[in-house]
C-alpha positions in Angstrom: -0.1 -0.1 0.0 1.2 3.4 -1.0 2.3 5.7 1.8 0.9 9.2 2.0 3.5 11.9 2.1 1.4 15.0 1.7 -2.1 15.4 3.0 -4.3 18.4 3.0 -7.6 18.1 5.0 -10.2 20.8 4.7 -7.4 23.1 4.2 -8.0 27.0 3.7 -5.5 29.9 3.5 -5.9 33.6 3.2 -2.9 36.0 2.7 -2.9 38.9 5.4 -2.8 41.5 2.4 -6.2 39.9 0.9 -9.9 39.6 2.2 -10.7 36.4 0.3 -9.1 33.0 0.7 -6.6 32.1 -2.0 -7.1 28.1 -1.0 -10.4 26.8 -0.3 -11.5 23.4 1.1 -8.4 21.5 -0.2 -8.6 17.8 0.5 -5.8 16.2 -1.2 -3.5 13.2 -0.6 -0.2 12.6 -2.6 1.5 9.1 -2.2 5.1 8.4 -2.0 6.7 8.0 -5.5 4.1 9.7 -7.5 4.7 12.3 -10.2 1.8 14.9 -10.2 1.2 17.7 -12.6 -0.7 20.8 -11.3 -2.4 22.8 -13.7 -4.5 26.0 -13.5 -4.7 29.6 -14.3 -2.5 32.4 -12.9 -4.0 33.2 -9.5 -5.7 29.8 -9.2 -3.7 28.9 -6.4 -1.2 26.5 -7.7 1.9 28.4 -6.4 0.2 28.9 -2.9 -0.4 25.2 -2.6 3.3 24.6 -3.4 4.4 27.2 -0.8 2.3 25.5 1.9 4.1 22.1 1.2 7.7 23.7 1.2 6.8 25.9 4.4 7.2 29.3 2.8 3.6 29.4 4.2 3.4 30.3 7.0 7.1 31.1 7.5 7.7 33.5 4.8 4.1 34.5 3.6 1.9 35.1 6.5 -1.9 34.6 6.6 -4.8 32.8 8.2 -4.9 28.9 8.1 -7.6 26.6 8.9 -7.7 22.8 8.3 -4.6 20.7 8.2 -1.6 20.3 5.9 0.9 17.4 6.7 4.1 16.8 4.9 6.0 13.6 5.8 3.8 13.2 8.8 4.5 16.9 10.1 1.9 19.4 10.5 3.3 22.4 8.7 2.2 25.1 11.1 3.9 23.3 14.0 7.1 22.1 12.0 10.2 24.4 11.6 11.3 25.5 8.1 14.5 23.5 8.6 12.7 20.1 9.2 10.6 20.7 6.2 13.6 21.4 4.2 14.9 17.9 5.0 12.0 16.5 3.2 11.1 19.0 0.5 13.2 20.6 -2.2 12.0 23.3 -4.5 12.8 24.9 -7.8 11.1 28.2 -7.8 9.5 29.9 -10.8 11.7 33.0 -10.1 15.2 31.8 -10.2 16.6 35.0 -9.0 14.8 34.3 -5.5 16.7 31.0 -5.2 20.3 31.9 -5.9 22.5 32.1 -2.9 26.1 32.3 -4.3 28.0 34.5 -6.7 29.1 31.8 -9.0 27.3 29.0 -10.8 29.6 26.3 -9.3 29.2 27.8 -5.6 25.3 28.0 -6.1 25.2 24.3 -7.4 27.4 23.1 -4.4 25.2 24.8 -1.9 23.2 21.7 -1.1 26.4 19.6 -0.8 28.0 22.0 1.6 24.9 21.8 3.8 25.5 18.1 3.8 29.1 18.5 4.9 30.4 16.7 1.7 34.2 16.7 1.5 35.6 19.2 -1.2 37.3 16.5 -3.2 34.0 14.6 -3.5 31.9 17.9 -4.0 33.8 19.1 -7.2 33.0 16.1 -9.5 29.4 16.1 -8.1 29.1 19.8 -9.2 30.5 19.0 -12.6 28.1 15.9 -13.0 25.2 18.1 -12.3 26.1 20.9 -14.5 26.9 18.5 -17.2 23.2 17.1 -17.1 21.8 20.6 -17.7 24.5 21.8 -20.1 26.0 24.6 -17.8 29.5 23.3 -17.3 31.0 26.1 -19.5 29.5 28.7 -17.2 30.8 27.6 -13.7 32.6 30.8 -12.9 29.7 33.1 -14.2 27.6 35.1 -11.7 24.1 33.5 -11.9 22.2 36.8 -12.0 24.0 37.8 -15.1 22.7 34.6 -17.1 19.9 34.6 -19.4 16.5 33.5 -18.0 16.8 29.9 -19.4 20.3 29.6 -18.1 19.3 30.7 -14.7 16.4 28.0 -14.8 19.2 25.4 -15.6 21.3 26.3 -12.7 18.4 26.0 -10.6 17.7 22.5 -11.7 21.2 21.5 -11.1 21.0 22.7 -7.8 18.4 20.4 -6.4 20.1 17.3 -8.1 22.2 17.0 -4.7 19.2 17.7 -2.4 18.8 14.6 -0.2 15.0 15.0 0.0 12.2 12.6 -0.7 9.8 15.4 -2.2 10.8 17.7 -5.2 8.5 20.6 -6.3 9.2 22.3 -9.7 7.3 25.6 -9.9 7.2 26.5 -13.8 10.4 24.7 -14.6 10.0 25.2 -18.4 9.1 28.8 -18.3 12.5 30.3 -19.6 13.9 27.2 -21.4 14.3 26.9 -25.1 12.1 23.9 -26.5 15.0 21.3 -26.6 16.2 22.4 -23.1 12.6 22.0 -21.8 12.4 18.5 -23.0 15.7 17.7 -21.7 14.5 19.2 -18.2 11.4 17.1 -18.4 13.7 14.0 -19.1 16.0 15.0 -16.0 12.7 15.3 -13.8 11.8 11.9 -15.1 15.1 10.4 -14.2 14.8 12.1 -10.6 11.3 10.5 -10.2 12.7 7.0 -10.9 15.0 7.3 -8.0 11.6 6.8 -5.9 11.2 10.5 -5.4 7.9 12.2 -5.0 7.6 14.9 -7.8 5.0 17.8 -8.1 5.3 20.0 -11.2 3.3 23.2 -11.6 3.3 24.2 -15.2 1.2 26.0 -17.9 2.9 24.2 -20.7 1.0 20.9 -20.7 2.1 19.5 -23.9 5.8 19.9 -23.1 5.2 18.0 -19.7 3.4 15.2 -21.5 6.6 14.1 -23.2 7.1 11.7 -20.2 4.5 9.8 -18.2 2.5 11.5 -15.4 0.8 9.5 -12.7 -1.9 12.1 -12.0 -3.0 15.6 -13.0 -4.6 18.1 -10.6 -6.4 21.1 -11.9 -7.1 24.1 -9.8 -9.5 26.9 -10.4 -10.4 29.9 -8.0 -8.5 28.2 -5.1 -10.3 24.9 -5.4 -9.4 21.5 -6.9 -11.8 20.9 -9.9 -10.1 17.8 -11.3 -7.8 15.0 -10.0 -7.2 12.0 -12.2 -5.3 10.7 -15.2 -4.1 12.8 -18.2 -6.0 10.7 -20.6 -9.3 11.3 -18.6 -8.3 15.1 -18.5 -8.0 15.1 -22.3 -11.5 13.5 -22.8 -13.3 16.0 -20.5 -14.0 19.6 -21.6 -12.1 20.8 -18.6 -9.0 22.5 -20.0 -10.8 25.1 -22.0 -13.3 25.9 -19.3 -10.5 26.8 -16.9 -8.6 28.7 -19.4 -5.9 26.2 -20.3 -4.4 25.1 -23.7 -5.1 21.8 -25.3 -2.3 20.0 -27.2 -1.8 21.5 -30.6 -2.4 17.9 -32.4 -6.0 17.6 -30.6 -6.7 21.2 -31.6 -5.8 20.5 -35.3 -7.8 17.3 -35.3 -10.9 19.2 -34.1 -10.3 21.8 -36.8 -10.3 18.9 -39.3 -13.7 17.6 -37.7 -12.0 14.3 -36.6 -13.6 12.7 -33.6 -10.9 11.6 -31.4 -12.6 11.3 -28.0 -13.4 7.6 -28.5 -10.0 6.6 -29.6 -7.3 5.0 -27.6 -4.1 6.7 -26.4 -5.2 10.2 -27.1 -2.4 11.5 -24.7 0.2 10.6 -27.2 0.1 11.8 -30.8 2.2 9.0 -31.9 0.0 6.1 -30.5 -3.5 7.6 -31.1 -5.2 5.4 -33.7 -6.2 7.3 -36.9 -6.1 4.4 -39.3 -9.8 4.2 -39.9 -10.4 7.8 -40.8 -11.2 7.9 -44.5 -9.8 10.5 -46.6 -8.1 12.0 -43.6 -5.5 13.7 -45.6 -8.3 15.7 -47.6 -9.4 17.2 -44.3 -6.3 19.2 -44.2 -6.9 21.5 -47.0 -5.0 24.8 -47.4 -6.1 27.9 -48.9 -3.7 29.5 -51.3 -1.0 30.8 -49.0 -0.5 34.5 -49.3 3.0 35.5 -50.2 4.9 37.1 -47.2 5.7 40.6 -48.6 5.9 43.6 -46.5 6.3 46.7 -48.6 5.7 49.0 -45.6 8.0 51.6 -44.4 11.5 50.5 -43.0 11.5 51.0 -39.3 14.6 49.2 -38.1 18.0 48.2 -39.8 20.5 45.9 -38.2 23.7 46.2 -40.3 26.5 43.9 -39.6 26.3 44.3 -36.0 28.6 42.3 -33.3 28.8 42.5 -29.7 30.8 40.7 -27.1 30.5 40.4 -23.2 34.1 40.7 -22.1 35.8 38.0 -24.5 32.6 36.1 -25.3 31.0 36.9 -28.8 27.3 37.1 -28.1 26.3 38.8 -31.5 28.4 38.0 -34.5 28.0 40.0 -37.6 24.2 40.0 -37.6 22.0 41.9 -40.3 18.2 42.0 -40.8 15.3 44.6 -41.3 12.1 45.1 -39.6 9.3 47.0 -41.4 6.3 48.7 -40.0 3.5 46.3 -39.2 5.6 43.1 -39.1 5.1 40.5 -36.3 8.4 38.9 -35.9 9.7 36.0 -33.6 13.2 35.9 -32.3 13.7 32.1 -31.6 16.7 30.0 -30.9 18.9 28.5 -28.3 19.2 29.8 -24.7 22.1 32.1 -24.7 22.2 32.4 -28.4 21.9 36.4 -28.4 18.2 36.9 -28.7 17.9 39.1 -25.5 21.1 40.9 -26.2 19.9 41.8 -29.7 16.9 43.2 -28.1 19.1 45.2 -25.7 21.1 46.6 -28.6 18.0 47.5 -30.4 16.7 49.6 -27.3 20.1 51.4 -26.9 20.7 49.8 -23.5 24.2 48.5 -24.7 26.1 49.8 -27.8 27.4 47.4 -30.7 31.1 46.8 -30.9 30.8 47.1 -34.7 28.1 47.8 -37.3 25.1 50.0 -37.1 21.6 50.0 -35.9 19.2 52.5 -37.6 15.8 53.6 -36.2 13.8 55.5 -38.9 16.9 56.0 -40.9 18.8 57.5 -37.9 21.8 55.8 -36.2 20.6 55.0 -32.6 24.0 56.1 -31.2 22.8 59.5 -32.1 19.6 59.2 -30.1 19.1 59.3 -26.2 17.7 56.5 -24.3 14.5 58.5 -23.8 14.2 59.3 -27.7 14.5 55.5 -28.3 12.1 54.7 -25.5 9.4 56.8 -27.1 9.4 54.7 -30.1 10.4 51.3 -28.9 9.0 49.6 -25.8 10.8 46.7 -24.1 9.0 44.3 -21.8 11.8 42.2 -20.0 11.6 38.5 -19.4 11.9 38.9 -15.5 9.1 41.3 -14.4 10.9 41.8 -11.2 13.8 43.8 -13.0 11.1 46.3 -14.1 8.9 46.9 -11.1 9.7 49.9 -9.0 6.5 51.0 -7.4 4.7 49.6 -4.3 1.1 49.8 -5.9 0.1 48.4 -9.3 -1.6 51.7 -10.4 1.6 53.7 -9.6 3.5 51.2 -11.5 1.5 51.7 -14.7 1.5 55.5 -14.3 5.3 55.8 -13.5 6.7 56.2 -16.8 3.8 58.4 -18.1 4.4 60.8 -15.5 7.9 61.4 -17.1 6.2 62.6 -20.2 4.3 66.0 -20.8 0.8 64.4 -20.6 -2.4 65.9 -18.9 -3.6 64.3 -15.8 -6.6 63.2 -17.7 -4.7 61.6 -20.5 -2.6 59.7 -18.0 -5.7 58.4 -16.2 -7.3 57.3 -19.3 -4.1 55.4 -20.5 -3.6 53.8 -17.1 -7.2 52.4 -16.7 -7.2 51.3 -20.4 -4.1 49.3 -20.0 -5.3 48.0 -16.6 -8.6 46.6 -18.3 -6.6 45.2 -21.2 -4.3 43.1 -19.1 -7.2 42.1 -16.6 -5.7 44.1 -13.6 -8.3 46.7 -13.1 -9.8 45.0 -10.0 -6.4 44.8 -8.5 -5.3 48.3 -9.4 -4.8 49.3 -5.6 -3.0 46.1 -4.6 0.6 46.0 -3.7 2.8 44.6 -6.4 4.3 42.1 -3.7 0.9 40.5 -3.2 0.4 39.1 -6.8 1.8 36.1 -8.5 4.8 36.0 -11.0 2.5 35.7 -13.9 0.3 38.7 -12.8 3.6 40.7 -12.2 4.3 39.8 -16.0 1.0 41.4 -16.9 1.8 44.7 -14.8 4.9 45.1 -16.9 3.2 44.6 -20.2 0.4 47.1 -19.1 3.1 49.7 -18.2 4.6 49.6 -21.6 1.3 49.4 -23.4 0.3 52.8 -21.7 3.2 54.3 -23.5 1.9 53.6 -26.9 5.1 52.7 -28.7 5.6 52.2 -32.5 7.6 49.0 -31.9 7.2 46.6 -28.9 9.6 44.1 -28.0 8.5 41.4 -25.5 10.9 39.1 -23.9 9.0 35.7 -23.3 5.6 37.2 -23.1 4.1 33.8 -22.3 6.3 32.6 -19.4 4.3 32.5 -16.3 1.1 33.2 -18.1 -1.9 30.9 -18.3 -3.6 30.4 -21.7 -6.6 32.7 -21.1 -4.5 35.7 -20.0 -1.9 35.1 -22.5 -4.6 34.8 -25.3 -6.1 38.0 -24.1 -3.0 40.0 -24.2 -1.8 38.4 -27.5 -5.1 38.9 -29.0 -5.1 42.6 -28.1 -1.5 42.9 -29.4 -2.6 41.3 -32.6 -5.4 44.1 -32.8 -2.9 46.8 -32.3 -0.8 45.2 -35.2 -3.8 44.9 -37.5 -5.7 48.2 -36.9 -2.7 50.4 -35.9 0.3 49.0 -37.5 2.1 48.5 -34.4 5.2 46.3 -35.0 6.0 43.5 -32.8 9.2 41.5 -32.0 8.6 38.5 -29.7 11.8 36.9 -28.1 10.3 33.4 -27.4 10.8 29.8 -26.7 7.2 29.1 -27.1 6.6 27.6 -30.5 2.9 27.9 -30.0 3.3 31.7 -29.7 5.4 31.8 -32.8 2.9 29.9 -34.9 -0.1 31.7 -33.7 0.9 35.2 -33.5 3.8 35.7 -35.9 4.4 35.8 -39.6 8.2 35.6 -39.6 10.8 34.2 -37.5 14.5 35.1 -37.2 16.5 32.0 -35.7 19.5 32.7 -33.6 22.2 30.0 -32.8 25.7 30.4 -31.7 25.7 34.1 -31.9 24.5 34.2 -35.5 21.3 34.2 -37.5 20.9 30.8 -39.3 17.4 31.4 -40.8 15.1 34.3 -41.5 11.8 33.1 -43.1 8.1 32.5 -42.6 7.2 30.8 -39.5 5.7 27.7 -41.2 8.6 27.3 -43.3 11.0 27.6 -40.2 8.8 25.0 -38.3 8.9 22.6 -41.1 12.6 22.5 -41.5 14.2 19.8 -39.4 17.6 20.9 -39.9 17.0 24.4 -38.5 15.0 23.0 -35.7 18.0 20.8 -34.7 20.7 23.6 -35.0 18.6 26.1 -32.9 17.7 23.8 -29.9 14.1 24.1 -31.0 11.7 21.1 -30.9 9.1 20.0 -33.4 5.5 20.8 -32.2 3.0 18.0 -32.2 1.7 19.3 -35.4 5.0 18.1 -37.0 4.4 14.7 -35.4 0.8 14.6 -36.7 1.8 15.4 -40.2 4.5 12.4 -40.1 1.9 10.1 -38.6 -0.8 10.7 -41.3 1.9 10.8 -44.2 1.5 14.6 -45.3 3.9 17.5 -45.3 4.4 19.2 -41.8 4.3 22.5 -43.8 0.7 21.6 -44.8 -0.6 20.8 -41.4 1.2 23.7 -39.8 -0.4 26.1 -42.5 -3.7 24.6 -42.0 -3.5 25.2 -38.3 -2.4 28.8 -38.8 -5.2 29.6 -41.2 -7.9 28.0 -39.3 -6.9 28.3 -35.5 -9.4 31.2 -34.6 -12.4 29.0 -35.6 -11.7 26.6 -32.7 
């Protein structure tokens, strides 16, 4: 009989800063050795549930608790944070909040030091852990200076040594490129096979499905609305009701009017039985593809630009143009230069060679403020952009630096708050909201400035499908109706397929492709070189024997009719 290791009994929790409970009547038992996926919208209570298990509630976040939460037999309200840490290890969504050292190797060694492991044993263990996550070349680097994806890899390496029985992963894929994300899921699966109990909080269901899951828990409004197998979840109309994304291959099958609910193995695109569907190929009929030809004004010119951090080339002789009204994705490996390119465009750093022109003017001749009036930049980590205590003050902060009337500022702030579904929280402290909600605050603050070009670094990271779709659909409207130009730095291939026309692919400090998104996502060589991963649309195409380009084009043309 399986041993229960986490038990919630009629558990409720309300933060001191809020009037209503974040968790309501949680009754949940997790058994030893289970791998459990926890799904739900931003603010549904997923991270709060995790914090109750690892002791951050009540020791770091105060509030009112009723009912019982026991971890490894200990009532968490009576146990010490130290005793809980002996049983539970956590990889936080916010990597910066987890780092404790000034170099990668020291941070990865932290758990070993706490176990009093001798130095001669510690060094090879650190190398083994960083080898597993591909970070051995960065041992001397300061963790805070790494890209978001690299930070996440260091966090993963750091828990490999923790001698605990329960491991919690809060959005472990949020900043990873697709291949690294798959490798992270493989790594978590390997840890699970060591008889560890694993809880994964994620929005990216399809990526987590790459390895088997014992159980899925869906949370909504602080309550558990589903607790069962992945196969059962996919057969029920639950995901859309709670604002989560279905796997792409199931969306494509529904678009093609293929009934898949009564088939076996629908949780695996390679195993689902589609042999009996007559004329299946004919269901994926593509309208004549419009040629991708932007004749609009040239906004941005990148001309033979190179840039190095100390002795490391990050951008190497890169050239491309951006025209008014384009929707462009920067995709590729973690650390390949995507975010650095965005910083160069915004004037935060200067190129070592080459030239960047904004509206035909060299940006070196423009001030940061002049560039900022034309180009808005939403950073990957929202904590690096937030400076005010209250959400409303954060949205209005940049507007106050411009010569705008009080009425205009008020109008823009309210509009941005409503667009980003933050209006009801406008007077809340920034510190009281989740990481995903903080992300929406930064987007709202930039939208209020109404820039000509908007660059968003990992806009889907930490966002549930509903809020992500609302923001992206709004940005899509700005693009179509007002000609606003967008550059999305993203590892989310779903976003690239659904909301961009063109992809610029970075790998090893260079551009290795610049083409339409459906051409890029159909090119196996480019996918492999850039650490991308084929979407399930590609796998579906191979299974039914038609070209991936055809299935991807079909999905792009018809996805809004789902």
